[in-house]
C-alpha positions in Angstrom: 4.2 8.1 21.7 6.2 8.7 18.8 4.4 10.7 16.1 3.9 9.1 12.7 5.7 12.1 10.6 8.4 14.1 12.1 9.7 16.8 9.5 12.6 19.0 11.1 14.0 22.3 9.6 12.8 21.3 6.1 14.0 23.5 3.3 13.3 22.8 -0.5 15.4 25.3 -3.1 14.6 25.3 -6.8 17.3 26.3 -9.0 16.0 28.8 -11.6 17.6 30.9 -14.3 16.7 34.2 -12.4 18.2 32.6 -9.3 17.5 30.0 -6.7 13.7 30.0 -5.7 13.1 28.8 -2.2 10.1 26.9 -2.0 10.2 25.8 2.0 12.1 27.6 4.5 13.2 25.7 7.8 9.4 23.9 8.0 9.2 21.6 11.2 6.1 19.7 11.9 4.9 16.8 13.8 1.8 14.9 12.8 0.1 12.1 14.9 -1.2 8.6 14.0 -5.1 9.3 12.9 -4.5 12.9 13.0 -6.7 15.1 10.7 -4.3 18.3 9.5 -5.3 20.8 6.9 -2.7 23.3 5.1 -3.5 26.2 3.6 -2.2 29.7 2.2 -1.9 31.5 -1.3 -0.8 29.9 -4.3 2.8 29.5 -4.3 3.4 29.5 -0.7 5.0 26.0 -0.7 1.7 23.7 0.1 1.9 21.3 -2.3 6.1 21.2 -2.2 5.2 20.3 1.7 2.9 17.7 0.8 5.3 15.9 -1.7 7.9 15.7 0.5 5.9 14.5 3.2 4.7 11.9 0.9 8.3 10.7 0.1 7.5 11.7 -3.7 10.4 14.8 -3.6 13.3 15.1 -1.3 14.2 18.2 0.9 17.3 20.2 -0.1 18.0 20.6 3.7 16.3 18.8 6.8 15.2 15.3 7.9 11.9 13.6 7.5 11.0 10.6 9.6 8.0 8.1 9.0 7.0 5.8 11.8 10.2 6.5 13.4 12.5 5.8 10.1 14.8 8.0 8.2 13.3 8.3 5.2 16.2 10.5 3.7 18.3 7.4 4.5 16.4 5.2 2.5 17.7 4.2 -1.0 14.8 4.7 -4.0 13.5 1.4 -4.1 12.6 1.4 -0.3 10.9 4.9 -0.9 8.9 3.6 -3.6 8.0 0.8 -1.4 6.9 3.1 1.4 4.9 5.1 -1.0 3.2 2.1 -2.0 2.2 0.3 1.1 1.7 2.8 3.6 1.0 6.1 1.9 -2.0 7.2 -0.3 -2.5 10.2 -2.6 -5.4 11.9 -4.2 -5.1 15.1 -6.4 -7.3 17.5 -7.8 -7.4 16.3 -11.1 -8.1 12.7 -10.2 -5.3 11.1 -12.6 -7.1 8.0 -12.6 -6.1 5.8 -15.9 -8.5 6.7 -18.6 -8.5 3.0 -20.3 -9.4 1.2 -17.2 -12.6 1.1 -15.7 -13.1 2.1 -12.0 -12.6 -1.3 -10.3 -9.4 -1.4 -12.4 -8.2 1.7 -11.2 -8.6 0.6 -7.8 -7.0 -2.9 -8.6 -3.7 -1.4 -9.9 -1.6 -0.6 -6.6 -2.8 -4.0 -5.2 -1.4 -5.7 -8.1 1.8 -3.5 -7.8 2.0 -4.5 -4.1 1.8 -8.2 -4.7 -1.9 -8.9 -3.7 -3.5 -11.9 -4.8 -5.9 -11.8 -7.6 -8.9 -12.9 -5.1 -7.9 -10.4 -2.2 -7.7 -7.7 -4.8 -11.2 -8.4 -6.2 -12.5 -8.3 -2.4 -10.7 -5.4 -1.3 -11.6 -3.7 -4.7 -15.5 -4.2 -4.3 -15.2 -3.4 -0.6 -13.7 0.2 -1.4 -16.0 1.0 -4.0 -19.1 0.4 -1.6 -17.0 2.2 1.0 -17.3 5.4 -1.5 -21.0 4.7 -2.8 -19.6 3.5 -6.2 -20.3 -0.6 -6.1 -22.8 0.1 -9.0 -20.0 2.2 -11.0 -17.3 -0.5 -10.8 -17.4 -1.3 -14.6 -17.3 2.2 -15.9 -14.4 4.3 -17.3 -13.4 7.6 -16.0 -15.0 9.5 -18.9 -18.6 7.9 -17.7 -18.2 9.5 -14.3 -18.8 12.7 -12.9 -16.1 14.9 -11.5 -17.4 14.0 -7.9 -17.3 10.0 -8.8 -14.1 10.3 -10.3 -12.7 11.7 -7.1 -14.2 9.1 -4.9 -13.2 6.1 -7.1 -9.3 8.3 -6.9 -10.2 7.8 -2.9 -10.7 4.3 -3.2 -7.8 3.8 -5.5 -5.8 5.8 -2.4 -7.0 3.3 0.4 -6.3 0.1 -1.7 -3.1 -0.8 0.1 -4.8 0.1 3.7 -2.3 3.2 4.0 -1.3 4.7 7.4 -1.3 8.3 5.8 -3.7 9.6 3.1 -2.4 13.0 1.4 -4.9 15.1 -0.5 -3.8 17.9 -2.8 -6.5 20.2 -3.3 -9.0 17.3 -3.7 -12.1 19.3 -4.0 -10.6 22.0 -6.4 -12.4 20.7 -9.7 -15.6 20.1 -8.2 -18.9 22.1 -7.8 -20.0 22.8 -3.7 -22.4 19.6 -3.6 -19.7 17.4 -4.7 -17.1 19.0 -2.5 -19.3 18.5 0.3 -19.4 14.7 -0.4 -15.7 14.3 -0.6 -15.1 16.2 2.6 -17.5 14.0 4.3 -15.7 11.1 3.0 -12.3 12.5 4.0 -14.2 12.8 7.4 -15.0 9.1 7.4 -11.7 8.1 6.4 -10.2 9.8 9.3 -12.5 8.5 11.9 -11.6 4.8 10.6 -8.3 5.5 11.8 -6.2 6.8 8.6 -4.0 9.8 9.2 -5.5 12.6 6.7 -3.3 15.7 5.3 -4.9 18.0 3.0 -3.7 20.9 1.0 -6.6 23.0 0.1 -7.5 26.6 -0.8 -11.0 25.7 0.3 -11.7 27.6 4.0 -14.5 25.4 4.7 -12.7 22.3 4.1 -9.8 23.4 5.9 -11.9 23.9 9.1 -13.1 20.4 9.2 -9.9 19.6 10.7 -8.7 19.2 14.0 -5.6 21.1 13.3 -4.6 23.6 10.6 -1.5 25.0 9.2 -1.4 28.2 7.6 1.6 28.7 5.1 3.1 32.0 3.3 6.3 32.4 1.5 7.8 28.9 2.3 7.1 29.3 6.2 4.3 28.4 8.6 2.8 31.6 9.6 0.5 30.2 12.4 -1.2 26.9 13.1 -4.6 26.7 14.4 -6.8 24.2 16.4 -10.5 23.2 16.3 -12.3 24.8 19.0 
């Protein structure tokens, strides 16, 4: 079976005043549909850069990326944007919810962008907020939510268009231990329900929950670990 994601010899170079910075060096990885993969390593090792390339937010300086058999590098910008909207969900450390919108309205936004009807959006939004345990907070704005609640809304928003891939960059980094555990359990559930999940984290306990783990250093995959 063809992998959902296939990256071959990815490199990423950022031109800087003091000389080029090689954020990624010859990264090759395959990710199967439905897999749970975590990526960890010290700050500055290239974790987030790799995640952004896998999510088609950034482009590599060298190498190729295929998503579900499609060569992403060959897609025009509008097609890449559509791929991100319909097939990839993103969760970030700082939530990035729109502060003027309610929880429900934040979950509604990507559906509206995808052209989903108002009635279907309303049903899907209610379903997702119930899924993350926040149906009772639908009318609250981000400033009225705890950090853990805000991250659960962010996950609901990321799942709004039924993505095949969920990418999370330090999703527990701003949370206390109890709320971090709730998010970890929710990510477990998302993967168990069939979504491919890739998480960048410094949290060793969160990383250990995945079936496969990549450890990065200096822009390279230093080693690969598997659940026992």
